[in-house]
C-alpha positions in Angstrom: 0.0 0.0 0.0 2.1 2.9 -1.3 -0.7 5.1 -2.3 -0.9 7.4 0.7 -1.8 10.5 -1.3 -4.8 8.8 -2.9 -5.9 7.4 0.4 -5.6 10.8 2.2 -7.5 12.5 -0.5 -10.3 9.9 -0.6 -13.8 11.4 0.2 -14.2 8.9 3.1 -10.9 9.9 4.8 -11.5 13.6 4.2 -15.0 13.4 5.7 -13.9 11.5 8.8 -10.8 13.6 9.5 -12.5 16.9 8.6 -15.5 16.2 10.9 -13.3 15.1 13.8 -13.5 17.4 16.9 -10.0 16.4 17.9 -6.7 17.0 16.2 -5.7 14.3 13.7 -2.2 13.7 12.3 -1.0 11.0 9.9 2.7 10.2 9.5 4.6 7.9 7.3 6.5 5.1 9.1 10.3 5.1 9.4 12.5 2.1 9.9 13.4 3.0 13.5 9.8 4.1 14.4 11.1 7.5 15.3 11.1 10.8 13.4 8.2 9.8 11.2 7.2 12.5 8.7 3.8 14.3 8.9 1.8 13.8 5.7 -1.6 15.0 6.9 -3.2 17.2 9.6 -6.8 18.3 9.9 -8.2 21.7 10.8 -8.5 20.8 14.4 -4.7 20.3 14.5 -4.3 23.9 13.2 -6.8 25.2 15.7 -5.0 23.4 18.6 -1.4 24.1 17.7 -1.5 27.3 15.5 0.4 25.5 12.8 -1.1 25.4 9.3 -0.8 22.2 7.4 1.8 23.6 4.9 4.0 24.5 7.9 4.2 20.9 9.2 3.9 18.6 6.2 7.3 16.9 5.7 8.4 17.6 9.3 8.4 15.4 12.3 5.8 15.6 15.2 8.8 16.5 17.4 8.3 20.1 16.4 5.6 20.2 19.0 7.9 19.2 21.8 9.9 21.4 24.1 11.5 21.7 27.5 8.5 20.4 29.5 7.7 17.5 27.2 8.1 14.3 29.2 10.9 12.2 27.7 9.8 9.1 29.4 6.4 9.5 27.7 7.9 10.0 24.3 10.2 7.0 24.9 7.2 4.9 25.8 5.5 6.1 22.6 8.5 5.0 20.6 8.5 1.6 22.3 4.8 1.0 21.7 5.1 1.9 18.0 8.2 -0.2 17.6 6.2 -3.2 18.9 3.0 -2.4 16.8 1.0 -1.4 19.9 -1.4 1.6 20.2 0.0 4.3 22.5 -2.1 6.4 24.9 -0.5 9.0 27.0 -0.2 12.6 28.0 2.5 15.3 28.2 3.2 18.9 27.5 3.4 20.1 23.9 4.0 23.6 22.4 2.0 25.7 20.1 3.5 27.6 17.2 3.7 30.8 19.4 5.7 28.8 22.0 2.9 28.5 24.6 2.8 25.1 26.4 -0.3 23.0 26.7 -1.2 19.7 28.2 -2.0 17.1 25.7 -3.6 13.7 25.8 -3.1 11.6 22.7 -3.4 8.2 21.1 -1.2 6.9 18.3 -1.9 3.8 16.4 0.0 1.9 13.7 -1.8 1.3 10.5 -1.0 -2.2 9.2 -0.9 -3.6 5.7 -0.7 -7.3 6.5 2.3 -7.6 8.8 3.8 -4.3 7.8 3.3 -0.9 9.4 2.7 1.8 6.7 1.5 4.8 8.7 0.7 6.1 12.2 -2.5 7.9 13.0 -2.5 10.2 16.0 -5.5 11.8 17.7 -4.7 14.6 20.1 -6.6 16.9 22.4 -5.7 19.6 25.0 -6.5 18.6 28.5 -6.6 20.4 31.9 
């Protein structure tokens, strides 16, 4: 399944992600399950973070991290993804203007048979 662009532009995906109340991010998978590259964000992501889609596409989700981001939590995320498990956690992320916010998020691997092709993350501000 190497047709990410067609899948992301499909009417079904666009409807689901566009209607979601929460921030949705899709990344391509990398060999080490770290530093995956953002290929899609919805409007709720922009509303939450202040970043427009064209500012984050091709970058890593790490651009949202900063001094108060819990390294143990991001390490657990990496371990869960490396082992094809869905991650659920919370930490501090940062908006485009640098203001911190508490985030709860889930990240799930998307499988094509036994191979991970993408990660889907759903995020929301908490607290």
